[in-house]
Each structure stands twice: as C-alpha cells, then as structure tokens.
MDAnalysis code that builds the backbone (N, CA, C; Angstrom):
import MDAnalysis as mda
import numpy as np

u = mda.Universe.empty(264, n_residues=88, atom_resindex=np.repeat(np.arange(88), 3), trajectory=True)
u.add_TopologyAttr("name", ["N", "CA", "C"] * 88)
u.add_TopologyAttr("resid", np.arange(1, 89))
u.add_TopologyAttr("resname", ["MET", "SER", "ASN", "TYR", "LEU", "VAL", "LYS", "GLY", "LEU", "ALA", "HIS", "ILE", "GLY", "ILE", "PHE", "THR", "GLU", "ASP", "ALA", "ARG", "ALA", "CYS", "ALA", "ASP", "PHE", "TYR", "ILE", "LYS", "HIS", "LEU", "ASN", "PHE", "ARG", "PHE", "GLN", "TYR", "GLU", "HIS", "MET", "LEU", "GLY", "ASP", "LEU", "LEU", "LEU", "VAL", "PHE", "VAL", "GLU", "CYS", "GLY", "GLY", "CYS", "VAL", "ILE", "GLU", "PHE", "VAL", "GLN", "LEU", "GLY", "ASP", "VAL", "ASP", "HIS", "ASN", "GLY", "ARG", "VAL", "ASP", "HIS", "VAL", "ALA", "LEU", "GLU", "VAL", "GLN", "GLY", "ILE", "GLU", "ALA", "LEU", "VAL", "GLU", "LYS", "LEU", "ASN", "ALA"])
u.atoms.positions = np.array([
    [-32.296, 10.248, -17.992],
    [-31.186, 9.410, -18.356],
    [-29.986, 9.630, -16.946],
    [-28.957, 9.152, -16.000],
    [-28.083, 9.169, -15.565],
    [-26.801, 8.718, -16.340],
    [-25.886, 9.448, -15.836],
    [-24.375, 9.740, -16.653],
    [-23.228, 8.477, -15.796],
    [-24.439, 7.547, -15.005],
    [-23.185, 6.545, -14.750],
    [-24.053, 5.011, -14.632],
    [-22.769, 3.717, -14.636],
    [-23.672, 2.578, -14.662],
    [-22.801, 1.544, -13.750],
    [-23.481, 0.874, -13.185],
    [-23.275, 0.258, -12.234],
    [-23.226, -1.050, -12.796],
    [-21.796, -1.343, -13.461],
    [-21.634, -2.598, -14.050],
    [-21.855, -3.744, -13.106],
    [-21.476, -4.098, -12.016],
    [-21.664, -5.037, -11.565],
    [-19.942, -5.255, -10.172],
    [-20.136, -6.641, -9.712],
    [-19.170, -6.288, -8.623],
    [-17.659, -6.570, -9.103],
    [-16.541, -6.018, -8.524],
    [-15.534, -6.040, -9.167],
    [-14.451, -6.650, -8.480],
    [-14.893, -6.732, -6.979],
    [-14.292, -8.019, -6.209],
    [-14.647, -7.771, -5.018],
    [-14.457, -8.760, -3.728],
    [-14.558, -8.551, -2.762],
    [-13.135, -8.582, -1.871],
    [-12.853, -7.818, -0.615],
    [-12.038, -8.042, -0.005],
    [-11.811, -8.647, 1.469],
    [-11.257, -9.678, 1.541],
    [-11.201, -10.156, 2.928],
    [-10.279, -10.292, 3.508],
    [-10.203, -9.970, 4.971],
    [-8.670, -9.955, 5.924],
    [-8.203, -11.037, 6.269],
    [-6.733, -11.457, 6.207],
    [-6.298, -12.888, 6.499],
    [-5.013, -12.626, 7.181],
    [-4.298, -13.841, 7.772],
    [-3.015, -13.579, 8.667],
    [-2.137, -13.742, 7.488],
    [-2.474, -14.542, 5.818],
    [-1.429, -14.709, 4.998],
    [-1.843, -14.484, 3.877],
    [-2.139, -13.231, 3.356],
    [-2.358, -13.472, 1.913],
    [-2.333, -14.648, 0.975],
    [-0.913, -14.400, 1.110],
    [-0.127, -15.286, -0.248],
    [-0.870, -17.008, -0.159],
    [-0.757, -16.924, 1.107],
    [-1.202, -18.856, 1.736],
    [-2.336, -18.686, 1.121],
    [-3.612, -18.062, 1.632],
    [-5.052, -18.093, 0.858],
    [-4.582, -17.632, -0.422],
    [-4.179, -17.623, -1.163],
    [-4.277, -17.191, -2.357],
    [-3.810, -18.790, -2.758],
    [-2.854, -18.859, -2.825],
    [-2.227, -20.027, -3.045],
    [-3.421, -20.875, -2.914],
    [-3.943, -21.514, -1.706],
    [-5.146, -22.476, -1.076],
    [-6.350, -22.537, -2.568],
    [-6.580, -21.275, -2.644],
    [-7.652, -20.873, -3.593],
    [-7.001, -21.417, -5.662],
    [-5.950, -21.349, -5.866],
    [-5.676, -21.958, -6.513],
    [-5.404, -22.799, -6.812],
    [-4.501, -23.472, -6.245],
    [-4.417, -25.156, -6.077],
    [-5.632, -25.930, -5.959],
    [-6.528, -25.428, -4.964],
    [-7.944, -26.371, -4.806],
    [-9.202, -26.074, -5.160],
    [-9.218, -24.798, -5.689],
    [-10.452, -23.766, -6.098],
    [-10.429, -23.526, -7.215],
    [-9.255, -23.549, -8.095],
    [-9.164, -23.150, -9.704],
    [-9.088, -22.011, -9.956],
    [-8.839, -21.117, -9.097],
    [-8.778, -19.835, -8.776],
    [-7.156, -19.668, -9.890],
    [-6.793, -18.308, -10.162],
    [-6.255, -17.837, -11.026],
    [-5.582, -16.421, -10.482],
    [-3.976, -16.445, -10.327],
    [-3.835, -15.185, -9.515],
    [-3.606, -14.192, -10.664],
    [-3.888, -12.869, -9.960],
    [-3.902, -11.800, -10.718],
    [-2.857, -10.865, -10.604],
    [-2.439, -10.784, -9.283],
    [-1.705, -9.666, -8.899],
    [-1.210, -9.575, -7.660],
    [-0.186, -8.796, -7.163],
    [-0.369, -9.012, -5.313],
    [0.363, -7.095, -5.310],
    [0.411, -6.526, -4.467],
    [0.318, -5.002, -4.217],
    [0.925, -4.779, -2.918],
    [1.618, -4.348, -2.712],
    [2.082, -3.871, -1.363],
    [2.300, -2.024, -1.259],
    [1.656, -2.005, 0.056],
    [1.381, -0.703, 0.877],
    [1.917, -0.355, 1.792],
    [2.967, -0.075, 1.946],
    [3.546, -0.043, 3.349],
    [3.835, -1.450, 4.053],
    [2.770, -1.971, 5.345],
    [2.675, -3.172, 5.400],
    [1.476, -3.735, 5.146],
    [0.811, -3.111, 3.921],
    [-0.489, -3.499, 3.880],
    [-0.278, -4.306, 2.530],
    [-0.358, -5.740, 2.230],
    [-0.052, -6.839, 1.595],
    [-1.656, -6.831, 0.643],
    [-1.777, -6.807, -0.522],
    [-2.894, -7.429, -1.273],
    [-2.856, -8.435, -2.010],
    [-3.917, -9.648, -2.567],
    [-3.329, -10.433, -3.487],
    [-4.680, -10.403, -3.771],
    [-4.741, -10.753, -5.466],
    [-6.250, -11.018, -6.270],
    [-5.496, -12.432, -6.747],
    [-6.710, -12.789, -6.678],
    [-7.234, -13.983, -7.425],
    [-8.562, -13.739, -8.097],
    [-8.775, -14.869, -8.978],
    [-9.881, -14.808, -9.878],
    [-10.478, -15.840, -10.364],
    [-11.699, -16.287, -10.869],
    [-11.979, -17.442, -11.200],
    [-13.208, -17.422, -11.676],
    [-13.894, -17.285, -13.200],
    [-14.955, -17.245, -13.659],
    [-15.679, -15.951, -13.525],
    [-15.150, -14.664, -13.139],
    [-15.456, -13.476, -13.361],
    [-15.675, -13.419, -11.593],
    [-15.420, -14.135, -10.720],
    [-15.310, -13.990, -9.386],
    [-14.308, -13.247, -9.298],
    [-13.601, -11.966, -8.498],
    [-12.069, -11.490, -7.795],
    [-12.325, -11.616, -6.640],
    [-11.125, -12.032, -6.154],
    [-11.176, -12.071, -4.286],
    [-9.880, -11.551, -4.128],
    [-9.755, -10.140, -3.026],
    [-8.617, -9.910, -2.703],
    [-8.134, -10.163, -1.163],
    [-6.915, -10.763, -1.370],
    [-6.818, -11.047, 0.349],
    [-6.073, -9.917, 0.770],
    [-6.569, -9.127, 2.100],
    [-6.115, -8.108, 2.767],
    [-5.103, -9.033, 3.853],
    [-3.726, -8.366, 3.605],
    [-2.972, -8.594, 5.135],
    [-2.480, -7.296, 5.551],
    [-2.780, -6.989, 6.891],
    [-2.390, -5.878, 7.439],
    [-1.494, -6.062, 8.633],
    [-0.350, -6.292, 8.601],
    [0.346, -6.736, 9.506],
    [0.032, -7.353, 10.846],
    [-0.148, -6.818, 12.107],
    [-0.637, -7.766, 12.758],
    [-2.006, -7.365, 13.583],
    [-2.805, -6.944, 12.512],
    [-4.408, -6.902, 12.822],
    [-4.931, -8.094, 12.721],
    [-5.685, -8.644, 13.954],
    [-6.622, -9.796, 13.539],
    [-7.792, -9.627, 13.052],
    [-8.388, -9.642, 11.902],
    [-9.444, -9.270, 11.438],
    [-9.943, -10.871, 10.344],
    [-9.227, -11.538, 10.570],
    [-9.140, -13.130, 9.541],
    [-10.284, -13.662, 9.362],
    [-10.960, -13.680, 8.035],
    [-11.984, -13.819, 7.621],
    [-13.077, -12.974, 7.091],
    [-12.838, -11.709, 8.423],
    [-13.948, -10.614, 7.608],
    [-13.962, -9.860, 6.559],
    [-15.203, -9.966, 5.843],
    [-15.043, -9.001, 4.738],
    [-14.325, -7.661, 5.088],
    [-13.704, -6.890, 4.042],
    [-13.149, -5.612, 4.570],
    [-14.249, -5.162, 3.604],
    [-14.334, -5.296, 2.284],
    [-15.268, -4.567, 1.464],
    [-15.658, -5.104, 0.004],
    [-16.766, -4.772, 0.004],
    [-17.402, -5.039, -1.800],
    [-16.925, -4.217, -2.633],
    [-16.409, -4.707, -3.871],
    [-16.214, -3.110, -4.377],
    [-16.824, -3.594, -5.984],
    [-17.885, -2.709, -6.439],
    [-18.244, -2.471, -7.357],
    [-17.739, -1.625, -8.572],
    [-18.085, -2.490, -9.926],
    [-17.110, -1.359, -10.944],
    [-18.464, -0.717, -11.908],
    [-17.986, 0.868, -11.675],
    [-18.845, 1.751, -12.111],
    [-18.556, 2.745, -13.228],
    [-19.078, 3.094, -14.201],
    [-18.266, 3.395, -15.168],
    [-19.206, 4.889, -14.927],
    [-18.716, 6.221, -14.783],
    [-19.313, 7.417, -14.774],
    [-19.124, 7.555, -13.143],
    [-18.620, 6.932, -12.262],
    [-18.446, 6.991, -10.880],
    [-18.636, 8.337, -10.259],
    [-17.994, 9.620, -10.985],
    [-17.865, 10.812, -10.440],
    [-19.674, 11.672, -10.207],
    [-20.721, 10.849, -11.281],
    [-21.925, 11.306, -11.471],
    [-22.465, 10.792, -10.548],
    [-22.270, 9.433, -10.061],
    [-22.886, 8.559, -9.188],
    [-22.685, 9.395, -7.778],
    [-21.545, 9.875, -7.197],
    [-20.667, 10.591, -6.319],
    [-22.117, 11.771, -6.297],
    [-21.854, 12.732, -7.316],
    [-23.066, 13.771, -7.055],
    [-24.052, 13.242, -6.953],
    [-24.335, 12.218, -7.469],
    [-25.930, 12.045, -7.266],
    [-26.063, 11.605, -5.768],
    [-25.412, 10.799, -4.996],
    [-25.169, 10.550, -3.576],
    [-25.255, 11.392, -2.908],
    [-24.541, 12.676, -3.410],
    [-24.418, 13.646, -2.515],
    [-25.026, 14.818, -2.523],
    [-26.058, 14.668, -3.298],
    [-27.341, 15.591, -3.431],
    [-28.356, 15.569, -2.442],
])
C-alpha cells in the first residue's frame, strides 16, 4: 500500500498578457468565480473556479507566452512519499 494519494486536478496555469482581463472574461461570460490573486515580484497570478475546475492566469512582465499552458497541477495527499517513489 502506498503512502500517497493523487486526488485529482488542482489547477491549470495559463500564460496571458493580462491576467485580470482574462479572469474578468471567465467571470462575466463563463460563470467562473474569482478565487484570489497573488503577486510575486513581476509575476501576477489570478485564480478563478467553476464546477471544481480551477484556472490560474499567469502574467509575467513582458514575456510573450499568451495562451500557452504553463502547468497542470495535481492535488496529492502525502506528496513526499510520491516524490520518494519517483526518485527511487
């Protein structure tokens, strides 16, 4: 028996030039709800959610990666055990 459990999708991160404008569009037209935003230096992260689907809009200064998926994050209980298994 393993000491970890992959529970499912945590969120999908998508690059954009304007994270707030993207979030506003999803909220106004696609029935998403604002979760929160966070600034890390020049990096702006804005999270929205609908029906368990969480999208993180990633705005990074002048970097042009519009529409590219930055990452898919999984929710993992006991992630340390999974990391140990993957490193074995």
